[in-house]
C-alpha angles and dihedrals in degrees: 000000000000113000103208118191121231123267131058097260092045090054092049091047092050092053091044094053091046087061092046090053090050089053092052091048092052095040097147100067091039092051087057089054089055094049098042097073089052087057089056088053090057087052088053090052090052094047091047092050091050103041103020130228128347127241117224125172092335095312127112112223136163115268091240089058089050093048098044096076089047091055091049088051091049095053090045088055090051086073084078094058093042094049091045093052095043095046092045089051090048089054094047096044094045094246092121091054092048092048093050092046089052091057104268107151122218092250091051092049091052092044091055090056091047093050092047090049092054093044091052091044092051092053094047095042093053090054090046092051091049092052091045092053089047089058096046108276115148108195122175103261092195087061095056095094093056089042091056090046091056090045091050090054090048092049090049089054097047099038091049092050091045091052092048093051095041095054089055095049114101099177134061088215092058091045094054093042092054093049092050096041100049105037105065099040093048095047098043097043091054129080091257097111107017142030106264091204088078101046129095117282096253093054091043091057092049091048092051093056094040108104090211088067091062092056093042093050096046091046092048094050091047094051092047090054092246128139113275112226110251093223092052090057091046089049091056091050092049093046092050093048094047092046093051092047092049091047091050092055094046096045091047090055096043115122112242093226125063113232100206136022 
């Protein structure tokens, strides 16, 4: 059983470090997740060399500079998949029941997933930035703090939603289907990897309502040293708050016993 210390922060910290230990135990698959975004950067180098620079809001930038914020958005979104899988596993293995019975509150359980998501994002993003600079990216370093703030709000949104969904999943089949079904459509219908101003109308409409586009656009404007739209920042705050509140309600109402394996 999990011996959780008293106090809210101690309980969150115990759940957080449990996830860190799991990552270290399953280092192979997680190492692939670190390397994969660097592979996308190499793709950006190749595309840039073939088709030239990208145009964004009247500015000419290298394609790797255009793609870098999209990659940061993508790995921030992966907090959803990670939280979904971990919380679903907790439900199936009885860890969720043990944690709740030992006094972990719904908000603390969600916060642990959010903090792990940001910790994992910070590690991966620093490696990604180093590789990007090596291949010619020139992000605005003074904009990194606001970039990480936007990313933290995005991770809060996605990790909270992933936790909410995962704790209600009672089947490994459903868990894996959701991860596979949601990831690719959400990422590739957003503005993460291309300028949505130039796409067909149908795709432009989908990109506009895709919450990933909000994070991708605010991150891109921050890293280019541009002015971040006020409403975009407010939208990220609202999304994060609503996602956490929804997750709190769903986790609180989650049965402690999985019905089907």
